[in-house]
N, C-alpha and C positions, 0 to 999 in steps of 0.2 A: 652624611652630609652633603660630602660636597662634592661626593660622585654623583649622589641621585640628580646633583645641582646638573652638573657637567653631562648627564644621560638626557635632563626632559630641556636642555638646550639645543643639544645636538635634535633632539628630535624637533624643536621646533625653526629649528634650519631647515630638516628634512623638508617640513611641512610647507613651510615658506616656496622655497623652491621646488615645489611641484606645483603651488600654485603659480607661481612665477613662471614654470614652463608652457601655461595655458594647457596639460593634459589634463581633458577633464574624466575624474571617476566614477567610474561605472557604479549607479544607486541603482538599486529596487524599486521600479514602477509600481503604479494601485495594478498591472492586468499580468504581473509576474505571480500569476497562481494558477493554480490546475485542481478540480475535484473532478476523482476518476472511480467510478464504477470499474474495479478488475475482475472477470468473470475467467475461471479456469472449465471448460466446456469438458461435456463426457456427459456419463448416464447419470451422475450427480453431480452437478455443475460446484465451485466456490462458488465465496465471493470475498472480496476486500473494498471497502471504502477507503480509496487513499486521498490525503488531503496535503499537496502540498504551496507554501505561502512565503516567498524570495523576505517577504517586510518582516511578517514577524517571524524568519531564521526557522522554520518547525517544518518538519515531516509530521503527519498525523495520517496510523493506517488502524482501520477498525474493520475486524474479522467480521463477516454475519453470517449469522447459519442458514445453512438454504433451506433449514423447517421454518424461513421466518413468513409467519402470514401477514400477505395484501391482497391490494383491492384486486381482484380481475372478475371480467364479466361484470354478473347482476350479485357475486358474494365474494369468496375468498380463496387464496392461493396461498400455495407455499411457494417463496422466489424458486426454487427447484424445479416446480411444475408450471412456473411463469414460465423461466427462460426456456423447457423443453416444448410449451403451448408456443409461445408468444416471440422468442430473442433475446437478446440484451437488452435492447433501445427499452421495451416493455417493461423489463426490472424495473431500469431505471425510472422511469415513470412510475413503479406502484413502489419501490423504497421511497421516491421522493410524496406518496401520500402516507405514510406511515410517519416521516418526518418533516424537518423542513430541509432542504438541500439547495445551493444555490442552483440559479437558473442557470448557471453557462455549466451546469456541471455535464460530464461526460463520461462515455461506458468505453470497454475495450474488451471482449473477450475472443478469446485462443486455446488452441486443443492443447492436451499435454505436449504432443511432440515440439506443436509451435510454440509453447513457454518453453522447452526445453531449448530448443534452436538461438530463442532470445536473450536466454540466458549463458550462452555456450561460453562467451568469454570472460568468463569471471570464475569458470573453476566450481571448486567448493567453496564453502564457508562454515565457520563452525556457528554450532545450532545449540543453544541453553532452554534443556524443555524442564529443567524440576519446577521451574515455576508455571508451570500447563498443566503437567502429570506428577499425578501421585508415586511416592516409592514403589505403591506395588502396581499403577501402571505401566511404571518402566520397567518391573521386571518382568512382567507379563507381557510385554510385548520387545526384552529382552535390548532392552536398554539402557546406555548409561545417562545422566544426566546432562551431559556435554554429547558431540559427537558432528564428524563431519559430514559436507551433505552435498550434492548439486541438486539442478533443480527433477533429474528424473526420478531419483532417491527418494528425493523428500516427499514426489507426486504423491509417490506406492506408498509412502510410509504413512502421508495422509488420510489418504483413500481406505486405509485399515481403522485408523481412529475411525474414521468418519461412519465405518461399516459395524464398529462396536462399541462407541463410547458414546455420551452423552453430547449432543451436539454443541451447548458452551463449552467444556471439552474438547472436543476434537478442532472447535474452533480459536482458542487460546491456543493447541500446538499450531494449527496456521498461522496465528500472529504472531508469535514466536520465529518462523519460518523467513515471512516477509519482513519482521524487525531486524533481526540479522544479518540479511541480505543489504537491506539497507546503510544499515552503519557500516558495515565492513566494505559496501563497496560505493560507496557513496564521491569519493573523488573521480572515480571512472563513470558514472553514469552520464554529466553532462553530452559528455563527448561517443559514450556506446549507445546507451537507450536509446533516441530519439533515431539514429542510423540504422539500429536497429530493428525498429518498427517502420522505417522507412523500407527497410528490405524483405521485411516479413507482412508486407500491407497485404498483398494479396491472400493470404492466410487467413487476416484478424475482420473483426467482423466489428468496425468501430465508427464513431462517428467524428475521432478526432483528422482536423486537417490538416496541409501542409504547414497553413498559419498558427494554427494549435503545437503542429511539433516546431516548430520556429522558439514556438514562448516557452513550452515546456525543455529546449533544450535552455536556454537564458535564466530560465526557473531555477533549471536543477545547477547550474554552474556559480550561478547565486548560495544557494543552499550551500554547494559543497568549497565554495571559498569562505561561506563563512564559519563552517563545520556546524550544521545544522541540528538543532534537537530531533531524536527520533522519537517518537511515540505512541505505542501500540494498546489495544484494547480490547476487549472483546463486546458486541452492542450488548446493552443489561438486559436481561431478560429474563424468561423462564420457559422450560418446554415441557407444553400440555401435553401427556400421552393420551388423553382420551383422544383429542383433535388430531393430535399429528403437528401441530402447528409451534411453531417459537413466538411467545408475545413478548414483545418488546415491556420493556419498564416503563412507569412514568416517566417523564426527565428522559427519556433515550438520545433526542436533541441535544443535550449535555454533552452525549461520549464525543 
């Protein structure tokens, strides 16, 4: 009891010293959040919706199958076809018609080569696929439950899964890759990611502005300092083989 009391008294003296020093303690503000639709370009583009919120100290990742049906022209199109016809801005608009997105949501699209350049400073990271793929599927693709991946090798593997497995299964594997990346590189992201986006800006399709990147930098710093919780999921829904569309479940907004 004496030891605990002494620790509390010491902590109180430190807090009082900090207050008397007049050094302000930085706290996240309302603007320190970002919703971003990340698109990996290609013949079969891939999509992950990111939600970063420093006030809630959380990072949410939602893998969205490219077969998701979204309003397009006078009918419907898959999110992937929407991207091919009109680009990432139209994809964000179509996604916003399926479920509610913040008005200040942004988009960012990069080719696999540019994505590899953005991730070059992180090396490889450990990804566990056991929660996304069945033992039979792991054996089919000659994979163990856990392995080391970089951006290029992960993209190539995910492309294999997109061509061979159900959309929700491939999306679950994609969520596992992004989840592992953010968990294992969170401390590096505040300094490295915004700067990488600036250096590769000529190769990106995005509506992120210079002030947005500053907000992203501050938001990531708060999240890293707070050891933010990282959560990932797949947009709830089912794949309709007849139409070729992935149809979201009711209540998908809650994901």
